[in-house]
C-alpha positions in Angstrom: 40.1 -13.5 -2.7 39.1 -11.7 -5.8 35.6 -12.9 -5.4 35.5 -11.6 -1.9 36.9 -8.2 -2.9 34.5 -8.0 -5.8 31.5 -8.8 -3.6 32.7 -6.3 -1.0 32.8 -3.6 -3.7 29.4 -4.6 -4.8 28.1 -4.2 -1.3 29.7 -0.8 -1.0 28.2 0.4 -4.2 24.8 -0.9 -3.1 25.1 1.0 0.2 26.0 4.2 -1.6 23.0 3.9 -3.9 20.7 3.1 -0.9 22.0 6.1 1.0 21.3 8.4 -1.9 17.8 7.1 -2.3 17.0 6.8 1.4 19.3 9.1 3.4 20.0 8.1 7.0 17.9 10.1 9.4 15.3 11.0 6.9 11.9 11.4 8.6 8.4 12.2 7.3 7.4 15.9 7.3 4.6 16.3 9.9 1.7 18.6 9.3 0.0 19.3 12.7 -3.7 20.3 13.1 -5.7 21.0 16.2 -9.0 22.5 17.3 -12.7 21.8 17.4 -13.6 18.2 18.5 -16.2 17.7 15.8 -13.6 17.7 13.1 -11.1 15.4 14.8 -12.5 12.1 13.5 -13.1 13.3 9.9 -9.7 15.0 9.7 -8.0 11.8 11.0 -9.8 9.8 8.3 -8.8 12.3 5.6 -5.3 12.7 6.9 -4.7 8.9 6.7 -5.9 9.0 3.1 -3.7 11.9 2.2 -0.6 10.3 3.8 -1.2 7.2 1.6 -1.2 9.3 -1.5 1.8 11.4 -0.4 4.7 9.3 1.0 6.9 11.4 3.3 4.0 13.4 4.7 2.6 12.6 8.2 -0.7 14.2 9.4 -0.9 14.7 13.1 -4.4 15.6 14.5 -4.1 16.6 18.1 -6.4 14.5 20.3 -7.9 15.2 22.8 -9.2 18.2 21.0 -8.3 21.7 22.1 -11.5 23.4 21.0 -11.7 26.2 18.4 -10.1 28.8 20.7 -7.4 26.5 21.8 -6.6 25.5 18.2 -6.4 29.2 17.2 -4.1 30.0 20.1 -1.9 27.0 19.2 -1.7 28.2 15.6 -0.8 31.8 16.7 2.0 30.3 18.9 3.4 28.3 16.1 2.6 25.0 17.7 0.4 23.8 14.8 0.2 24.3 11.1 -3.6 24.4 10.7 -6.3 25.4 13.2 -9.7 23.5 13.0 -12.3 26.0 14.0 -16.0 25.7 14.6 -16.5 29.5 14.3 -15.1 32.5 12.4 -11.9 33.7 14.1 -12.1 37.1 15.8 -10.0 40.1 14.6 -7.4 39.3 17.3 -7.2 35.7 16.0 -6.4 36.8 12.5 -5.1 34.2 10.0 -5.8 32.9 6.6 -9.4 31.6 6.9 -10.8 29.0 4.5 -14.5 28.2 4.9 -14.6 24.4 4.7 -17.5 22.2 5.7 -21.0 22.4 7.2 -23.3 19.8 8.6 -26.7 19.9 10.4 -26.7 20.6 14.1 -29.1 18.1 15.6 -30.9 17.0 18.7 -29.9 13.4 19.4 -31.0 10.8 22.0 -30.3 7.2 23.0 -34.0 6.7 23.4 -36.5 5.6 20.7 -38.2 9.0 20.3 -38.9 10.1 16.7 -39.0 13.9 17.1 -39.8 17.0 19.0 -41.6 20.2 18.4 -40.1 23.6 19.4 -42.5 23.8 22.2 -41.5 20.4 23.5 -37.8 21.4 23.3 -38.5 24.5 25.4 -40.5 22.5 27.9 -37.7 19.9 28.3 -34.9 22.4 28.7 -37.1 24.6 30.9 -37.8 21.6 33.3 -41.5 21.3 32.6 -41.3 18.1 30.6 -39.1 15.5 32.2 -40.0 12.2 30.6 -40.2 10.7 27.2 -43.5 9.4 25.8 -42.8 6.0 27.3 -42.5 7.7 30.8 -38.7 7.0 31.0 -36.7 10.0 32.3 -35.1 12.5 29.9 -31.5 13.1 30.9 -30.2 16.3 29.4 -26.5 16.6 28.3 -25.7 20.3 28.1 -22.9 22.2 26.4 -21.2 25.3 27.9 -22.9 28.7 27.7 -20.4 30.0 25.1 -20.2 26.9 22.9 -21.4 27.1 19.3 -24.0 24.3 19.8 -25.5 26.2 22.7 -25.7 29.4 20.7 -27.3 27.7 17.7 -29.8 25.9 19.9 -30.8 29.1 21.7 -31.3 30.8 18.3 -34.3 28.6 17.5 -36.8 30.6 19.4 -37.1 33.1 22.3 -38.8 30.3 24.3 -35.9 27.9 23.8 -33.4 30.6 24.5 -34.9 31.2 27.9 -35.3 27.5 28.6 -31.6 26.7 27.8 -30.5 29.7 30.0 -32.6 28.2 32.8 -31.1 24.7 32.3 -27.5 26.1 32.5 -28.3 27.5 35.9 -29.8 24.2 37.3 -27.4 22.3 39.5 -26.6 18.7 38.7 -27.0 18.7 34.9 -23.9 17.4 33.1 -22.1 19.8 30.8 -19.9 18.1 28.2 -16.5 19.9 27.7 -16.2 19.2 24.0 -18.0 17.6 21.0 -16.4 14.2 21.5 -17.3 14.1 25.2 -20.9 15.1 24.3 -21.4 12.4 21.7 -20.0 9.8 24.1 -22.3 10.9 26.9 -25.3 10.9 24.6 -24.5 7.4 23.5 -23.7 6.0 26.9 -26.5 7.5 29.0 -30.0 6.0 28.8 -32.7 8.5 27.9 -30.1 11.1 26.9 -30.9 14.3 25.0 -28.5 16.9 23.7 -26.9 18.5 20.7 -24.4 17.1 18.3 -24.0 17.2 14.6 -24.9 14.8 11.8 -21.4 14.5 10.3 -19.9 13.6 13.6 -22.6 10.9 14.3 -21.9 9.4 10.8 -18.1 9.3 11.1 -18.0 8.1 14.7 -20.6 5.5 14.1 -22.5 6.6 17.3 -25.7 4.6 17.8 -28.0 7.6 18.4 -31.5 8.6 17.2 -31.5 11.8 15.3 -34.7 13.7 16.2 -36.9 15.6 13.7 -37.7 19.1 14.7 -41.2 20.3 14.0 -41.5 17.3 11.6 -38.4 18.1 9.6 -35.7 15.5 9.7 -32.2 16.8 9.6 -30.2 15.5 6.6 -27.9 16.7 3.9 -30.9 17.0 1.6 -33.1 19.1 4.0 -30.0 21.3 4.8 -29.2 21.8 1.2 -32.8 22.8 0.3 -33.1 25.1 3.3 -36.0 23.2 5.0 -33.6 22.4 7.9 -31.7 25.5 8.9 -29.6 24.6 12.0 -26.0 24.1 10.9 -22.5 23.6 12.3 -19.9 25.5 10.2 -16.2 24.7 10.1 -13.2 26.6 9.0 -9.5 25.9 8.2 -7.2 28.6 9.5 -3.5 28.9 8.6 -0.7 31.5 9.3 2.1 31.6 6.8 1.7 27.9 6.0 4.6 25.7 4.7 4.2 24.5 1.1 3.2 21.1 2.4 0.6 22.5 4.8 -0.8 24.7 2.0 -1.0 21.7 -0.3 -2.9 19.7 2.3 -5.4 22.6 2.8 -5.9 22.7 -1.0 -6.5 19.0 -1.1 -9.1 19.2 1.7 -11.0 21.7 -0.4 -10.6 19.8 -3.6 -13.6 18.3 -5.5 -12.3 14.8 -4.8 -12.3 15.4 -1.0 -15.5 17.3 -0.9 -17.2 14.4 -2.8 -15.8 12.0 -0.3 -17.1 13.9 2.8 -20.4 14.5 1.1 -21.0 10.7 1.6 -20.4 11.4 5.4 -23.2 14.0 5.8 -21.1 17.1 5.2 -21.7 19.9 2.7 -19.1 22.4 1.4 -19.2 25.7 3.2 -19.1 28.6 0.7 
């Protein structure tokens, strides 16, 4: 009997200690992020790494992506802790903005073409050039008129600006709703041509050919030395963040993290 009572007391003591160390009902603190599709894969990767280093923290990256505007609206409504934006917020979308990453915006294809000149890009989007050099059809994958990729593409030259405007008016051309949908279509459709970015291609493992433009191949090196100037820029936006969310943003901007993403074709945005 004494043994049973002693053992029972031991069990009770152990349960008390366990309850102090691991209170019943304790759950991980969740940091929620949402916004531009291009950042979804890289932030999921980094979030998993951060959670390993910080037990009790869970990183939730909203997928499917909401886009920059959707992410900023969700932040303003208190539905997320951090907005992932592919553009600078407007005055009406005010928050604490941290420039974060940049990566080359690129023309990509599922074909075997090596590169295009600016004149060829204008001819393709304008509808004058419709086949690759091997006579297979070029299948354009467009982005919406107000998307960052479209604005950057149109900024290359007045001729490309007019050609892209023409393409957006042509019936029947597919328009990808977000970055992830675009890279999926570019990978899946034979003879595709459209815009994406180098970091997303690297992180997603998409099997695409990245095209040189006027003989300059997009890379972290050519972006860093200025010889390739087309860039996608990304921002982290918060609004009165919790200590945990602020710590995560600080870690995302740390030398350790920036060195890691540098291997995935991203550069710091300063």
